[in-house]
Residue, then its C-alpha position, 0 to 999 in steps of 0.5 A: x603445098x602452095x599449089x594444092x587447094x582451091x585458093x592461092x596461099x600467100x607466104x610471108x617470111x617474117x623477121x622478128x626482134x628487128x630492134x636487136x640489130x647488134x645480135x643480128x645473124x641474117x641481114x635484112x637484104x639476105x632475108x629479102x633475097x631468100x624470100x624473093x627466091x621462094x616467091x614470098x613477101x618479107x617483113x621485119x617486126x619488133x614487138x618492143x618498138x611496136x613495128x609492123x606487128x599488126x601488119x604481120 
């Protein structure tokens, strides 16, 4: 999918609810490493704290 079509597609892995640290299952580092291995960018968001919501 990423190689077909006239334009390059940018993939972004988004971790949501970053304000809920106590219930986190995947660390930010693990998510960052996964995204990098797949050629994606990574960003965490929190609607509750209004963190990175507009950027994602």
